[in-house]
N, C-alpha and C positions, 0 to 999 in steps of 0.2 A: 439732724432732724429739723424740719421747718414746720412750725405750727402756725397755721393760717387763722389766727385768732384776733387780729387787730380789728377787723370790721365787726366780728361777732362780739368781741368784748365791748365794743362801743355801743352795741345794741342791747347789752345786758344779758346775752345768752351764755349758757355754760356748756355748750356742746361743740367745741372746736374740732375741726378735721385735722388730723395729724398726718403729714406726708413725710416720708423719708425719700429725699431726692439726691440722686447721684448724677452729677452733670445735669442733663436735661431730661433724665429718665426717672420716673416715679417707681421706687422699688416696693414700698409698702403703703397701704392706705388703711387707717383706722377710722371706722364709722361708728360713733357712739350711739347705738340704738339697739333695742332688743327685738325690733320688728324685722322679720326676714324680708317682708315686702319692701320696707323702707331701705333695708340694706341693699337689696337687689336694684332698687330704683337709683339710689345714689351711686352704686357701683357702675351701673350702665351709663349714667350721665357722665361720670368721671372718665369712663372709657372713651366716650365721645370727645370730651374736652382734651384728653391727653393724646388723642390720635395724631400721629405725624404723617406727613406726605410719604407715600410709598417710594422706596428707594432713596429717601432723603435722610430718614431717621434723625433729623434735627428740625427744630422750628424753622419755617421758611420765612422768617421776618428779616428786616434790614440789618439787625444786629448779628445775624448768623451768616451774612453774605460771604465771609471769607471761608466758610466751611461748605459752601454749596457751589455747584456748577449747574447752569441752566441749559437744557437741551430741548429744543422745540417748545420753549416756554415753561417747561416743567423742571422743578428742582430735583437735583440728584446730589448725593453725598460726594463732595469733591474727592476726598481720600479714597473711598471705595471705587468710584468710577475711574479715577486716574490709575489706581493700582490694577484694577481688572483689565483695563485697556493695555497696561504694560505687560501683564501676564499673557494676554492674547498675542501681543506683538512679539514677546519673547518666544512663544511657541511657533509663531510664523517664521521667525529668524532661524530657529532650529530646524524647521521643516524645509525651507527653501534655500538655505545657505550652507556652506561646508563647515559650519561651526561645530557640528557633531564630530567632525574629523579631528578636532583639537583634542589634546590629552585632557582627561577629566580634571586634573589640577589646574589646567589653563582656563577651562570653563568656570571652575570654581573661583579662580582669581578674578576673572572678568565680572563675575557676580558680585564679588567684594567691592570692586570699583564702582559698579552701579549702585550698590547699597550705600556708598559713602555720602550721598546727598541726604539720606534720611536723618541722621543725627544733626546735621547742619540745619535742616528745615525746622527742627524744634525750637531753634533760637532765632532763625531768620524767617520771619513770618510773612514775607511778601507773597501775594496771591499767585503770581506766575511761577515763582520758585516752588511753591507747594505742589502745583500741578506737575511740574517737571520731576520733583523729588519722588512723588508717589508713583508716577509713571515708571521711573527708573527702578523703584522698589519692586514693582511687578516684574520688570525684565530680570532683575536680580533673582527673584524667586524662581523664575523659569530656568535660568542658567544653573542655579545652584541645585535644583532638583534633577536637572538633566545629568549633572555630575554624579548624583547619587544613583539614579535609576539606570542611566546609560554610562556608568563609570567603569571602574576596573572589573574584570570578570569575577563574578560571584563564586566561581569554582576555584579561584586562585587565592594565594595567601594575601594578595593585595586587596581583597574584598573588605578587609578591616578598615581600609582608607575610606571606602564608601560610607561605612558606619560612622567614621570620624567626621566626614562631611555633614552627614545628617545631624549628628550631635551638635556641631557648630551652628547649623541653621536653626535648630530648636533653641539652643542657648541664646543666640542673638535675637531670635523672635521674642522670647520671654523677657529678656533684658530690655529690648527696645519698647515693648508694650508697657512695662512697668515704669520705665523712664519717661515715656510719653504721658502716662497718667499723672505724673508729678508736674508736668509742664503744659498740660492741656489748657487751652483757652476756652472757657465756658462763659459766654456772654450773659446767660441767665443769672449768674451769681451776682453780677454787678448792675443788672438792668434796673432802671428807675421806673419803667413802665409796667410794673406789676411783677408777680412771681408766677412763672409758668405752672399751670395753665390759666391762671387768673391774671391775664396780662392783656396789653393792647392788641397783640396779634390774635388772640382768641376772643376778643371782645365781640365781634360780629356773631360768633357762634353762641356766646353766652346770651346775647340778646335774642337770638333765634330760639334758644331753649326756653327762655322766659316767656316767649310769645306763643309757645306750643300749648296744645290742650290734650296731648296724648297721655297714655297710661303712665309713661316713665316720669314725667314731671308731676303728674297728679298724685302718684304714689309716693313721691319724695316727701320727707318730713318737712313741716313748715319752716323749721330753723334753717334747712338747707336752701330752700327757695329764698328766704329772707337774706341769707348770706350772699347768694348770687345777685340779688337785687342791690345789696350794698356794694358789691364789687362793680356791678354795672354803673351805679351812681358815681363811684370814684373814677372809673375809667372815662365815663362821659364828661365829667367835670374837667379831667385832665385833657381830654381831646379838645374841649372848648377853650381851655387855657392855651393850648398850642395855637389854635386858630386865631385867638385874640392877642397872641404874643405875650400873655401874662406868664405862661409857663414856657421855659426853654431849657432843653437838655442838649448835651453835646450830640451832634449827629454822627451816625455811623459813616465811616469813610468808605468810598467806593473801592472795589477791589483793584489792586495794581499789580 
C-alpha cells in the first residue's frame, strides 16, 4: 500500500488518498469523502491520470524504455508485441513448411528448444535479447499447440500424449509467469521523479487538469485540488533543478 500523504501532510490536511499499487497498475483507490459527486469527480480525474498508452500498458517514459518497442513513433509493449509476432510467425511456419509432417513429439521438442531463451531472459536483461526471447516464446507456443491440436489421433490410445503435452504447456506457463513476477523489473518502484501517476511523466497532464474549468475539476473536493497543486509545485521545482543542474539523478540507459 502506498499512501500519498507527504504533500497532504505538509499542508496540514487529513484526507490522504490511498492507492494499492502492483507494479505500475493501480488496483484499488480509497477516496475519503461522503459526497458522491466528489467521489465521481476524483475517480474520473484519477482514471485520466492513470491512463496508459494503448497497446503499451506501461508508462511511456524514459525509465520504461526497456519494456517498450516503438513502431511508427508509438509505444507498444515489447513483450506482448514480440510474442504476438512470434505466434504469427510460428503459424506461418506451420502453414507453408512441412513442419506439420514431423511427429508430434518432434514438434513439441522443437517448441521446448524455442522456449529455452525465456528463463534466461529473466536474468539477462539486454534489450535485443528480450526481443528475441519473447519472439521465440511465441514460436514455441505455436509449435506446442500444434503438437496438441494436430498431434496423435484423438481416436487412438495415443491421445493421452496430447493431453500430456497440454498439461506440460499449462504447467510451464503458470510456473514461468509466477517466476517472472518474482524477478520483474518495475522502474516505478525506485523512480525518484515521483510516484505514478503523480510523477514527471504525468506532470503535463496534471498541469492541464489544474488549468481546466470543466465540471470534473470543479466538482472535485478542495483538498484534492490542493494536493494536485502541491504535486505540481514539487515537480516544477524538480524540473527547474534539472535545468539548472542543481538536481541530478542517474539517467536511464538507452536500450542495447
